[in-house]
C-alpha positions in Angstrom: 116.6 107.8 122.0 117.4 108.7 117.8 116.6 110.9 115.3 114.9 108.7 112.1 118.3 110.4 110.5 120.4 108.3 112.7 119.5 104.5 111.3 120.0 102.5 108.4 118.1 100.2 105.6 116.7 97.4 107.6 117.8 98.4 111.7 114.5 97.3 113.9 113.3 100.7 115.6 110.6 101.5 117.8 109.2 104.5 118.8 109.9 105.4 122.5 107.9 108.7 122.6 104.6 110.5 121.1 105.5 111.8 118.0 105.2 116.2 117.8 102.3 118.2 119.0 100.2 118.3 115.7 97.4 120.6 116.7 98.5 124.1 118.0 98.9 124.8 121.6 96.5 127.9 122.9 96.5 129.2 126.2 92.6 129.5 128.2 91.9 132.2 130.4 93.3 130.3 133.3 96.5 130.5 132.0 96.5 126.7 131.2 97.6 125.2 128.3 95.7 123.4 125.7 95.8 121.4 122.8 99.1 120.1 121.6 97.7 116.3 120.6 100.5 114.0 120.2 100.4 110.7 118.6 101.0 107.1 120.5 100.7 105.1 118.4 103.9 102.7 117.2 105.1 102.9 120.9 107.2 99.7 121.7 106.0 98.2 118.3 108.9 97.2 116.6 109.1 98.3 113.0 111.8 97.6 110.3 113.2 100.9 108.7 112.9 101.2 104.9 114.0 105.3 104.6 112.8 108.5 104.3 111.5 109.9 100.7 108.8 112.5 100.4 108.6 114.3 103.6 107.9 110.4 104.5 109.4 107.6 107.1 108.9 104.5 105.6 108.6 101.3 107.8 107.7 98.1 107.2 105.3 96.4 110.3 106.4 93.1 111.5 104.0 91.6 114.3 101.2 89.2 112.3 98.3 91.5 113.0 99.2 94.2 111.6 100.3 92.1 108.8 96.9 90.5 108.6 95.4 93.8 108.0 97.1 95.9 106.3 99.4 93.6 104.1 103.2 94.2 102.9 102.3 98.3 101.9 105.2 100.0 104.1 103.5 102.3 106.8 104.2 105.6 105.7 104.8 108.5 108.3 105.0 112.5 108.0 108.4 113.4 108.7 108.0 116.7 110.3 106.6 115.3 113.6 107.8 111.7 113.9 111.6 112.9 113.4 112.7 112.3 116.8 111.6 109.8 119.4 113.2 106.9 118.5 115.7 104.3 119.1 116.5 100.4 118.6 114.2 97.8 119.5 115.3 95.3 122.1 113.7 92.5 121.8 111.4 91.9 126.0 112.4 88.3 125.8 116.0 89.4 125.9 115.2 90.6 129.4 113.4 87.6 130.6 116.0 85.0 129.7 118.7 84.1 132.8 115.8 85.3 134.7 115.4 82.0 136.8 112.4 82.5 139.6 113.1 80.7 143.0 111.0 78.4 143.9 111.4 76.5 147.9 111.8 72.5 148.4 108.0 72.1 149.3 106.9 74.1 145.9 109.2 71.9 143.5 108.6 68.9 145.4 104.6 69.7 144.4 105.6 70.4 140.8 107.3 67.0 140.6 104.5 65.0 142.0 102.8 66.0 139.4 105.2 65.7 136.7 105.5 62.0 137.9 101.7 62.0 137.4 101.3 63.6 134.2 104.1 61.0 133.4 106.6 63.8 132.1 109.5 62.3 133.7 111.5 64.8 131.5 110.5 67.7 133.6 110.5 65.9 137.2 114.0 65.5 136.4 115.3 69.2 136.4 112.7 70.0 138.9 114.4 67.2 141.3 117.8 69.4 140.2 116.8 72.3 141.2 116.1 71.0 144.7 118.4 72.9 147.4 
Protein backbone atom coordinates (compact mmCIF):
# COMPACT_ATOMS: atom_id res chain seq x y z
CA UNK A 1 0.00 0.00 0.00
CA UNK A 2 1.26 3.46 -0.89
CA UNK A 3 0.59 7.10 -0.19
CA UNK A 4 -0.55 9.36 -3.00
CA UNK A 5 2.79 11.18 -2.87
CA UNK A 6 4.56 8.15 -4.40
CA UNK A 7 2.86 8.42 -7.80
CA UNK A 8 3.69 10.51 -10.83
CA UNK A 9 1.38 12.07 -13.40
CA UNK A 10 -0.15 9.43 -15.68
CA UNK A 11 0.19 6.48 -13.29
CA UNK A 12 -2.76 4.08 -13.20
CA UNK A 13 -3.78 3.92 -9.55
CA UNK A 14 -6.48 2.34 -7.40
CA UNK A 15 -7.89 2.67 -3.90
CA UNK A 16 -7.12 -0.41 -1.81
CA UNK A 17 -8.61 0.70 1.50
CA UNK A 18 -11.30 3.14 2.67
CA UNK A 19 -10.47 6.79 3.32
CA UNK A 20 -9.54 8.00 6.79
CA UNK A 21 -12.51 8.61 9.14
CA UNK A 22 -14.06 12.01 8.54
CA UNK A 23 -16.49 12.13 11.47
CA UNK A 24 -15.37 12.17 15.09
CA UNK A 25 -14.88 8.84 16.82
CA UNK A 26 -16.72 8.87 20.13
CA UNK A 27 -17.12 6.37 22.93
CA UNK A 28 -20.65 5.54 24.07
CA UNK A 29 -21.70 4.82 27.66
CA UNK A 30 -20.86 1.11 27.14
CA UNK A 31 -17.26 1.90 26.17
CA UNK A 32 -17.82 1.09 22.48
CA UNK A 33 -16.44 3.36 19.80
CA UNK A 34 -18.93 4.96 17.42
CA UNK A 35 -18.65 7.21 14.41
CA UNK A 36 -15.57 7.44 12.29
CA UNK A 37 -17.24 6.98 8.91
CA UNK A 38 -14.77 5.75 6.29
CA UNK A 39 -15.66 6.43 2.66
CA UNK A 40 -15.26 3.30 0.52
CA UNK A 41 -15.71 5.09 -2.82
CA UNK A 42 -13.34 4.25 -5.64
CA UNK A 43 -12.16 0.96 -4.08
CA UNK A 44 -10.92 -1.19 -6.95
CA UNK A 45 -11.65 1.50 -9.56
CA UNK A 46 -8.92 2.33 -12.06
CA UNK A 47 -7.99 6.03 -11.95
CA UNK A 48 -5.26 8.01 -13.71
CA UNK A 49 -3.24 10.19 -11.33
CA UNK A 50 -3.06 13.82 -12.49
CA UNK A 51 -1.47 15.54 -9.50
CA UNK A 52 -1.90 17.32 -6.17
CA UNK A 53 -2.91 20.99 -5.87
CA UNK A 54 -4.80 23.20 -3.41
CA UNK A 55 -5.23 20.42 -0.85
CA UNK A 56 -6.84 18.12 -3.43
CA UNK A 57 -5.79 14.92 -5.20
CA UNK A 58 -6.77 15.08 -8.87
CA UNK A 59 -7.44 11.93 -10.89
CA UNK A 60 -9.08 11.12 -14.20
CA UNK A 61 -11.86 8.54 -14.24
CA UNK A 62 -11.44 5.69 -16.73
CA UNK A 63 -14.67 3.71 -16.79
CA UNK A 64 -17.18 4.61 -19.52
CA UNK A 65 -20.16 4.83 -17.15
CA UNK A 66 -18.50 7.48 -14.94
CA UNK A 67 -17.28 9.39 -17.98
CA UNK A 68 -20.82 9.55 -19.37
CA UNK A 69 -22.18 10.87 -16.08
CA UNK A 70 -19.37 13.17 -14.94
CA UNK A 71 -17.65 13.89 -18.25
CA UNK A 72 -13.93 14.61 -18.52
CA UNK A 73 -13.86 16.76 -15.37
CA UNK A 74 -11.10 15.51 -13.05
CA UNK A 75 -12.04 13.81 -9.81
CA UNK A 76 -10.92 15.89 -6.82
CA UNK A 77 -10.46 14.20 -3.44
CA UNK A 78 -9.55 15.94 -0.18
CA UNK A 79 -5.90 15.31 0.53
CA UNK A 80 -6.36 15.10 4.31
CA UNK A 81 -8.53 11.95 4.24
CA UNK A 82 -7.49 10.40 0.90
CA UNK A 83 -3.66 10.62 1.06
CA UNK A 84 -2.99 6.97 1.89
CA UNK A 85 -4.56 3.65 0.91
CA UNK A 86 -3.46 3.69 -2.75
CA UNK A 87 -1.58 1.29 -5.00
CA UNK A 88 -0.81 0.75 -8.68
CA UNK A 89 -3.79 -0.58 -10.64
CA UNK A 90 -3.61 -4.20 -11.80
CA UNK A 91 -5.94 -5.23 -14.60
CA UNK A 92 -7.98 -8.19 -13.27
CA UNK A 93 -7.85 -9.77 -16.74
CA UNK A 94 -4.13 -10.44 -16.16
CA UNK A 95 -5.13 -12.70 -13.27
CA UNK A 96 -7.30 -14.76 -15.61
CA UNK A 97 -4.93 -14.88 -18.61
CA UNK A 98 -3.02 -18.11 -18.75
CA UNK A 99 -5.59 -19.87 -16.58
CA UNK A 100 -6.98 -22.77 -18.52
CA UNK A 101 -9.87 -24.74 -17.11
CA UNK A 102 -9.31 -28.49 -17.37
CA UNK A 103 -12.26 -30.32 -18.88
CA UNK A 104 -12.77 -34.05 -19.11
CA UNK A 105 -12.84 -35.76 -22.51
CA UNK A 106 -16.62 -36.34 -22.40
CA UNK A 107 -17.30 -32.62 -21.93
CA UNK A 108 -14.86 -31.70 -24.70
CA UNK A 109 -16.47 -34.21 -27.08
CA UNK A 110 -19.92 -32.72 -26.34
CA UNK A 111 -18.55 -29.24 -27.09
CA UNK A 112 -17.01 -30.50 -30.33
CA UNK A 113 -20.38 -31.94 -31.36
CA UNK A 114 -22.10 -28.60 -30.67
CA UNK A 115 -19.40 -26.71 -32.55
CA UNK A 116 -19.87 -28.97 -35.61
CA UNK A 117 -23.66 -28.57 -35.42
CA UNK A 118 -23.13 -24.78 -35.46
CA UNK A 119 -20.62 -25.17 -38.32
CA UNK A 120 -17.87 -23.65 -36.16
CA UNK A 121 -15.11 -25.88 -37.45
CA UNK A 122 -12.33 -23.66 -36.12
CA UNK A 123 -13.61 -24.12 -32.56
CA UNK A 124 -14.03 -27.84 -33.17
CA UNK A 125 -10.35 -28.10 -34.19
CA UNK A 126 -9.23 -26.18 -31.10
CA UNK A 127 -11.31 -28.48 -28.90
CA UNK A 128 -9.89 -31.59 -30.57
CA UNK A 129 -6.41 -30.41 -29.60
CA UNK A 130 -7.51 -30.40 -25.95
CA UNK A 131 -8.55 -34.04 -25.93
CA UNK A 132 -6.36 -36.07 -23.55
